[in-house]
C-alpha positions in Angstrom: 0.0 0.0 0.0 1.4 3.4 -1.0 1.1 6.4 1.1 -1.4 7.8 -1.3 -3.4 4.6 -1.1 -3.4 4.7 2.7 -4.6 8.4 2.7 -7.3 7.8 0.1 -8.6 4.6 1.6 -8.4 5.3 5.3 -11.8 5.8 6.8 -13.2 6.2 10.3 -14.8 2.9 11.3 -17.4 2.6 14.1 -18.1 -1.2 14.0 -15.3 -3.5 15.2 -15.1 -7.2 15.9 -15.3 -7.4 19.7 -13.7 -10.9 19.6 -10.5 -9.9 17.8 -7.3 -9.8 19.8 -4.4 -7.8 18.3 -1.2 -9.9 18.4 1.6 -8.5 20.6 3.8 -8.2 17.6 1.3 -6.1 15.8 0.8 -3.8 18.8 4.6 -3.4 19.2 5.0 -2.5 15.5 2.1 -0.1 15.7 3.7 1.7 18.6 7.1 1.7 16.9 5.7 3.4 13.8 3.7 5.9 15.8 6.8 7.0 17.7 8.3 8.1 14.4 5.8 11.0 14.3 7.4 14.5 14.4 7.3 16.7 17.5 8.7 20.1 18.3 12.3 20.0 19.5 11.9 16.2 19.2 10.4 16.3 22.7 8.0 13.4 21.8 5.6 14.9 24.4 2.7 12.7 23.2 1.7 9.8 25.5 -0.1 6.7 24.3 -2.4 5.1 26.9 -3.0 1.5 25.6 -6.3 0.0 26.8 -7.0 -3.7 26.1 -8.7 -4.7 29.3 -12.4 -5.1 28.4 -13.6 -4.0 31.8 -11.7 -0.8 31.5 -12.9 -0.3 28.0 -16.5 -0.8 29.2 -16.0 1.9 31.9 -14.6 4.3 29.3 -17.6 3.4 27.0 -19.9 4.6 29.7 -18.0 7.9 29.7 -18.3 8.1 25.9 -22.0 8.3 25.3 -22.2 4.5 25.2 -20.4 4.3 21.9 -19.9 0.6 21.2 -16.6 1.0 19.2 -14.9 2.1 22.4 -15.4 -1.3 23.9 -15.4 -3.4 20.8 -12.0 -2.2 19.5 -9.1 -4.6 19.8 -7.1 -1.8 21.3 -8.3 1.6 22.6 -5.6 4.3 22.4 -6.0 7.4 24.5 -3.8 10.1 23.0 -2.4 12.3 25.7 0.4 14.8 26.2 2.9 15.5 28.9 2.9 19.2 29.7 6.3 19.0 31.5 8.2 17.5 28.6 10.1 20.8 28.0 11.6 20.5 31.5 13.3 17.2 30.7 17.1 17.1 30.3 17.6 18.0 26.6 20.1 15.2 26.2 17.1 12.8 26.1 16.1 14.5 22.9 19.3 15.6 21.3 22.1 13.2 22.4 22.3 11.8 18.8 23.0 15.2 17.3 26.5 16.8 16.7 27.7 18.7 19.7 27.2 22.1 18.1 23.5 21.3 17.4 23.1 20.1 21.0 24.7 23.3 22.3 22.2 25.4 20.3 18.9 23.5 20.6 19.3 22.0 24.1 19.3 25.3 26.0 16.5 26.7 23.9 13.8 24.3 24.9 13.0 25.3 28.5 12.9 29.1 27.9 10.9 28.7 24.7 8.0 27.3 26.7 8.6 28.8 30.1 5.5 30.6 31.5 3.6 30.0 28.3 0.8 27.7 29.4 -1.3 28.1 26.2 1.8 27.3 24.0 2.6 24.2 26.1 -1.0 23.0 25.8 -1.1 23.7 22.1 2.2 21.9 21.6 0.9 18.8 23.4 -2.3 18.8 21.2 -0.2 19.2 18.1 2.2 16.3 19.0 -0.7 14.1 20.0 -2.4 14.8 16.6 0.8 14.1 14.7 1.2 10.8 16.6 -2.5 9.9 16.1 -2.5 10.5 12.4 0.7 8.4 12.1 -1.0 5.7 14.2 -4.1 5.7 12.0 -2.1 5.4 8.7 0.2 2.7 10.2 -2.8 0.7 11.4 -4.6 1.0 8.1 -1.4 -0.2 6.3 -1.3 -3.2 8.7 -4.9 -4.2 7.9 -6.6 -2.5 10.9 -9.1 0.3 11.0 -9.6 3.2 13.5 -11.8 6.0 14.5 -10.5 9.2 16.1 -13.0 10.5 18.6 -13.6 13.4 21.0 -17.1 12.3 22.1 -16.4 11.5 25.7 -16.2 13.1 29.1 -12.5 13.9 29.5 -12.7 14.3 33.3 -14.3 10.9 33.7 -11.8 9.2 31.3 -8.9 10.9 33.1 -10.1 9.4 36.4 -10.5 5.9 34.9 -6.9 6.0 33.5 -5.5 7.8 36.6 -4.2 10.7 34.4 -1.4 12.7 36.1 -2.3 16.3 36.8 0.4 17.5 34.4 -0.9 15.5 31.5 -3.8 16.4 29.1 -6.0 14.2 27.0 -6.2 15.0 23.3 -8.5 12.4 21.8 -9.3 8.7 21.8 -8.5 6.3 19.0 -10.1 2.8 18.9 -8.3 0.4 16.6 -9.5 -3.0 15.4 -11.0 -5.2 12.7 -14.0 -3.7 11.0 -17.3 -5.6 10.7 -19.1 -3.1 8.5 -17.9 -0.8 5.8 -17.5 2.9 6.4 -20.3 5.3 5.4 -19.8 7.1 2.1 -17.2 9.7 2.3 -18.6 13.2 2.6 -17.7 15.7 -0.1 -14.6 17.8 0.4 -15.0 21.5 0.5 -13.7 23.3 -2.6 -10.2 24.8 -2.6 -11.5 28.3 -2.4 -13.0 27.5 1.0 -9.9 25.9 2.6 -6.9 27.1 0.7 -5.5 30.6 1.2 -2.6 31.7 -1.0 -0.2 34.0 0.7 -2.5 35.9 3.1 -6.1 36.4 4.2 -8.1 39.2 2.6 -6.9 41.9 0.2 -3.2 42.7 -0.1 
């Protein structure tokens, strides 16, 4: 499957086989590929909460408007972000780089985000989104389907997964084997509605 094939054929699926169990090797490969997603300063501030326990999935389903695909998915990923990642020793992110690069980028990370709560939150959401899209395309290429979703009570889900106070939830991502095809794809908005060349409004 080419990248174009994966993008064109990936769909959001809401009906999964509740009896399917994802092999450990598939889960490991899915996580490996997801971790190749980009992140600012290579902080990798996304966090993947992997839910396979059916009782926990059932509890999360109750906090998600009783949507069945939360429980029926082979794996439920909860895409989170660590809002303290910028405080980590930069060597964790840049030890592979030439020393001059480490000397420039390492000291930049903490002051870039310091006292900028909105930027920190935005960065976490961006990184979780990059990771989530990577995960969805990787899963599709491996023969799985997925459905990104925000239809849930984040406070209730945070309690169920014991989310640390310095972490945030971005969205949930059920992954599994579909039992029904996707609905027809909705029309894409025309370019003049979504593409802006150079700037908004008159020059």
